N, C-alpha and C positions, 0 to 999 in steps of 0.2 A: 504494500500500500504506500502511495507517495506520502512524503512528509508534508507538514504544513507549508514549508517553504516552496514545495513543488506544486502546490495546488494553485489553480487559476485564480487570478485576482478578480474582485467583483466586476471590474470593467470587462474582463475577458469572458466572464460567465453570463453577461447580459447584453448580447449584441442587439443592435437596433432592429425593431420589428420591420422596418421598411428597407432593411438591407437584404438584397436578394441572395438566397443561399447559394453558395458556390460548390458545396460538396455534392458529389454524385454517390456512387456506391463504394468509393474508396473507403478504407478504414478511417473512422473518425479519430483524430488525435486525442490522446488522453486529456489534454488540457481543455478541450472543448466538450467533453462528455460530462455535462453538468445537470442533466435531467435526473429525475427521481422516479421511483416506482409509482408515486402518486400522479406524476405527469403522465405516465403510461396509462394509469387508470382513467384519467380525465380524457385522454385522446380516444381510448377504446370505448369508453362509456359515451362520451360526447358524440362519437361517430355513429352510435346506435340509438341514442336517446332522442329520436327524431320522428318526424311524421311518417317517413317511409317504413319504419319499424311498426308503427301503428297499422299501416296497410297490411303488413305480414301478419300482425296479430288478428286481423279480421278474417283471414283465410279459413280458420276452423268453422266460422259461421257460414262463410260462402260455400263450404263443403257440406253443409247441412248438420253440423254437430250442434248439440245443446251448449248452453253456457258452461255447465260443469264439465262436459266432455271436452269442450274447447280449452278450458282451464287446465285439465289434465294433460292435453296434448302440448300446450305451451310450456308447462312446468317440465315435462319430459324433454322437449326439444331444447330448452334453454340450459337445463342441467347437464344433459348429455353433451351438448355443444361446448359448454364452458369447460368440461372435463377434457374433451378432445383438444380444445384450443390452447389452454393455459401453458402446457409445456413448451409451446412454440415461442414463448417470450424470452427464453434463456439465450437463444442464439445471438441476439443483438448485443447484449453486454459482453458475451464471451468473445465475439469476433469483431465487434465494432462496425458491422455492415448489415445489409438487409438479409432476409431469409433466403431469397433466391440465390444470392452469392454464397451463403453458407452451405446451401445444398450441393455445391461443387464437391464437397468432401464425400458425398454419398452417391451422387449421380455423375460425377466427373465435371471437369471444368467447362466442357461443352454441354453436358447434360443438364447443367443448371438453367438452360433456356426453358426447360419444362416449368420451372417456377415462374419465369417471366411470362410465359403463356398463361398460366393460371391466374397470375395477378392481373393480366390484361382482361381476361374473361370476367373476373370478379369486379374489376373497376368499371367496365362497361355496364354490367348488370346493375350494380348498386348506385353508380352515378346516374344512370338512366332512371332508376326507381326514385331517387331523390328529386330529380328534375321533374318527372311526371307528377309525383304526389304533391310536391311543393307548388309547382306551377298551377295545377288544378285547384289547389286550395286558395292560392292568391287570386286567381280569376273568379272563382266562385264567391270568395269573400268580397271582392270588389264589386261583383254583380249585386250582391245583397246590400252592400253599404252605399254604393254610388250609382247603381244601375248600369254598370259596364256591361256591354254585350258579351255573350259567351260563345261567339263564333270561333271558327278555326284560327282566324287571324289573331284574336286575343290570346289564345293558348300558345300560338307560335311565338308571339312577341314575348310572352311571359317565360316560356322555355328558354328562348335565346338570351334574354337578359339575365336570367338566373344562372345559366350555364357560364356565361362570360364572367359573372361575379365570382363563381366558384373557381374558375380558371385563374383569375387574378390572384386569389389567395394562394393557390398552389404554386404559382410562379414565384411568389416571394419566399415560400419554403416553410421549413419546420417551425421556426419561431412564430411566424405569423399564424400558422395553422394552430399552434398550441394556444395562442392568444384567443383565437376565435372559439376554440373548444372550451377554454376557461369560462367564457361568457355563456356558451351554449349549454354546458352542464347545469349551471345554476338556473338560468332563465327558462330553459325547456322544462326542467323538473318542476319549477314553480307553476308554469302554464298547465302542465299535466295535472298537478294537484288542484289547480283552479277548475279544470275540467271536471274533476270529481264532484265539485260543488255544483257545477252547471247541470250535470246529468243525474245527480243523486235522486231526485224525485221520480225520474223515469226508469231507473234501473230495476230490473226484475231478474234475480239470479235463477228463477225457475224456467227461463226460456227453454223450450223443449227441443227445438230443431226438428229435423224430419225423421230421425230414427226413434220413433215412439212405438209404443205397443200396438198402435193402430196401423203402423206402416206395413205395406205388403211385403211378401217374401223377397222380391227383387230389390226393393229399397233396403231392407234389413241386411241383405247380403253385402251391401256396400259399406257397412259401418266400419269394419276394421280397415279396409283399404283407405277409406276417407280419413280415419283417425291417424293412421300411420303417415299418410300423405301430408296432413296438416302439421304433424310433429316434425316431419322432415323439412318442410318449408320454414318452420320456425328455427330448426337446427341450422339451416343454411346461413342464418345471420351470424352467429358466432364463428362458424367454420370459415366464413368469408374473410375473416381477419387473419387466418392462418398465414397467408403469404405476405401480410402487411405488418405484423407485430414487430418484426425486426427493423422496419423503417423508423420506428419511434424508439424502441428499446435500445438501439445502437448508440443513442446519446446518453445512456445510463452507464456510469463507471463500471468497469469489469470487476471491481472489488465488492460491488453490491451483493448481499446474500441472495442466492438463487430463489429461496423460498419467498422472499418479498416480491421479486419480479413475477414469479408464477402466481402468487396470491393476488397481486394487482390485476393481472389479466383475468383470473377466475372471477374476482369480485366485480370487475367491470361488466361481465356478462350477466351475472345474477342481478345486477342493478337494472338491466334492460327489461326486467319484468314490469317496470313502471310503464314504458310505452307499449309493450305487448298487451298488458292488461287493459290499458286505455283503448287500444284498438279492438280487443275482444269485447269489452263492455259496451262501447258505443255501437259496434256492429250488431250486437244482440238487441239493442234498442232500436236501431234502424230496421232490423228484420221484423220487429213487432209493430213499429209505427209507420214505417215507409218501406214495405217489403219489395217494392219495385226496384229499389236501389241495390238489393242483394240478389237479384235474379241472376242465376248462373249464366244465362245467355248473354247478359249485358250488365255486369256488376259495376257500381259506381259508388265506392265507399266514401270518397270525398264529397260527392254531391249529397249522399245520404247524411253525412255528418252535418253539413250546413243546413240541410232540411230540418233536422231535429234540434239544432242548437238554438238556445235563446238568443235574441238579438244582441245582447251585450257581449256574447261570446264570439261574435264574428271577428272582431279585431284581434283577440287572443289567438284565434285559429290562424289568421294571416301571419301573426308574429311567430307562432310555432312553426308554420310552414317555412318561413324565411330563415329563422335561426337554425332550426333542426336540419333543414335541407342543406344549409351551408356546411354544417358539421359532417354530415354523411358524404356529401359530394367531395369535400376536400380530402377527407381521410381515404376515400376510395381512389381518387385520381392522383394524389401526390405520389404514392409509392410506385405506381405503374410508370409515371413519367420519369421518376428517379431511376427505375431499373432499366427502362428501354434506352436511356442515354448510354448505358454500358453495352447493350446488345447491338446498338447502332452507333459506333464510335464517332461518326461525323456529326451526331446530334448532341448538343449540350443538354443539361437537365431541363432547362427552360424550353428549348425547342422540342424535346421529346414529350414534355408535358403538354405543349400546345398541340402536337400531332395526335396524341392519344385522346386529348380533349375533343378535337375535331371529329375523330372517329366515333367517339361516344355520343356527341351531339347528333351525328347522322343517324345513329341507332335510336336516339330519343325520338326523332321525328318519324322514322320508319315504324317504330313500335307503336307510337301514339296514333298516327294517321293512316298507316298502311297495314298493320297487323292486329291480331287479337291481343290486347294489352295483358289481360290476366294470363292467357296461355304463354305469352312471352316471359312474364315474370316467373311463373311456376316452372317452365321448362329450363330457364336459366338457373334458377335455384337448384333444380335437380342436377344439372350438369356440374354446378359448382361443388355440390356435395360429393358426387360420385367420382369426380376427377381430383379434387383437392384433398379429400380425406386420406386416400391411400398415399399420396405424396407426403402428407403430414406424418403418417405412420412410419414411412421409410426414414424421415428426418429424425423422429423421436427415438426409434430403435437404433438408428445410426449414432445418435448422441449417447445412448446408453452403452452400446458396444465400444465406443471410443472413450468412454469414461469422461466425457465432456471435454476432451482435448482436441484442439485444432491448430493448424498452422495458418495464421492470418495471411502471411505472404503468399503461400501456395493457393489460397482461395482467390486471390486477385489476379491469377495468371490470365484468365480469359479477358478481364477488363483492361488489362495492360497490353493485350495482343501478344502475349508471350506463349511459350510452349514448355512442357515438362513440369517437374515438381511432384510432390507427394500424391496429388489428386489427378494426375494425368491418365492413369489406368491404361485403357486401350485407345490411344489417339484422342484422349480427352473425354472418353465416354466410359462410365462404369455400368456395364450391362447388367450387373446384379440388381442395383437399385432401380434402374430403368425398367427392367423386366418385371420386377415386383410391382412397380407403379402401373405400367400400361395394362398388364394382365388383370389386375384387380379393378382398375378403373373401367376397363371394357366390360368385365363381368357385371359391375355395378350398373352401367348404362343398360345392358341387355336385360337385367332383372328389375328395372325400375317400373313401378306401376302407380301412377297418379290418375285415378279415374277421371275420365273426361278431359284430361290435360295431356299426359304423355305416358305411353305404355310401351316398354321395350319388347323385343321379340320373345324374351323369356319372362315377361312380366307376370304371367299366370302360373309360374312354376310352383308358387306356394298358395294356390287357390285365390289369387288376386291380391294377396297381401304383399306389400313392398318389402322385400328382403335385401334390397341393394346395399344399404349401409352396413348391416352386420356382415354380409357376405364379403364386401370389398375390404372392410377392416380386417376380418379374419384371414382372408387370402393374402392380403399385403403383408401382414405380420408373419404368417407361416412361410410364405414363399421367400421373403427377404432373409429371414434367419436361416432357412434351409440353404439358400444359395451361398450365404456367407460361410456355412459349414462345409458345403460340398466344393466350393470354388473359392479358396481363401484369398483375401486381399493382401497386398504388400504390407509387410511388417511396418514399414516406414509411415504408413497412413495412420498408425496408432501412436499414442503417447508413450512416455517412459514406463508406465505401469502395464502396458500391453493391452490385449483385447479382452472383452467380456462377452461370453456367449458366442464367440466366433473364433475361427482358426485363422492363422496368418502364415505367410510364406516369405522367406527372405529373398528378395529380388532387387536388383539395382534400381535406383530411382533416377530417372532422367533429370539432368540438371535443368534449371530454369534458364531458358535462353530467349532472346528477343529484346525489345526496347527496354532499356534501363536495367537489364538483368546482369548479375555478376557471374552467372554460371555455376552457382553453388547452392546446394540444398541446406536450409537452416539446420542448426544443431537440434537433433531429436530430443535432447534432454531439456530444451527450453520449454517450460510449462507456463501456461497462462494462470493468472490468479484464480483460486477456487471460489 
């Protein structure tokens, strides 16, 4: 641990909010790693304490569940998702870089582009969801307050303005994003609690949904598929942070106890029960008072919320949409722009952010005006779970087998356009981790079953119940550990204490060559702080 003389001065620890961040995915210098686990909590919670999370919380009602059934689905999804997500927070403090770069140790320095692809997929999905939900709420609120027309032009202008605002925050970088989330966590929480007052008289926890004793056999048969599908959509929210946690935790000092970092990530997701339950509660009220807004053929949660809201709550709804949407949009977009600046070296972090933002905006307009919005959201959420969760399993098991030891310089080989190092494996690809990922992800997609939304070719394998998540989790873990035993990795990829649950083989490590390299492999006894 650095002495007090080595610690950064107050001036160095508080850069200007309006200073554009220059760091890409290079290792953050120790002197600039001044964030805390509480900062991680605020970013992760602030990114989910939003209106778009309310929309996800409404899905159990849209799928026909009762309030109590929907509550059980949300609790299951949030708890399972938080447990899967929280270990992913440790890579940032250990390596000082994002999780996609850290995955080089398990997928190879070229195989790390899988993490970049997953972050892009997640960013497009949740950036779009935040723009859709926030834009709809702003237009709807302005219509009720000021008589603004609700035509396509109004929505298009709202989406464009909101997207540009989010892009501006992302361009300035981490410190500005942290500032926005500090405001969002407090203000959005207060507005959600105010909503509890606004809807207290209308709420009825006995809302029965469609799966009642009077339901016919065909409807009753859809209960478990609908329940599991609702839980998976909720679970997609915490899982979506898996590729991004390192973007924020890399600013936390390496000496910070791991339990505090993991605990901050876990608690941040438990705290999202606030927006999830707001969405579930208001959706059940909408289903009772204005059922046309939860028609599965053309659901409109935002319109229904405004229809049942008292007049004095219209302005808080607009504020919630603006503040919460900013938090979700920035946390989703920032990390992907950061990572793609390394995948495409000709692009700076700012340029990569603008490029990904432009692609996301195109999807926003296509999804809103050209596609089925609900189907787009549920399908993207499904793909996020089935593709990202196995990748996270490989990362977490890799961390365990390596005993938390990594070589930060070897992780940066791809970003520096170099070759060789501990994680070069087979021409930059570690086929063990890659095979475990793509096989389990493919099986997950094939076995997905979201009734009326997306059903894979093997979706009826378990009588219509979606088994994609447990199957992909189990296959990824078993296959990865088996491959590590059957086809040992180089001994040099592990730290001085050796491997855990894996075999190794002594083979020469190719020296790091290329721009800025000295042609030497770092000392294997050099261990990062625990």
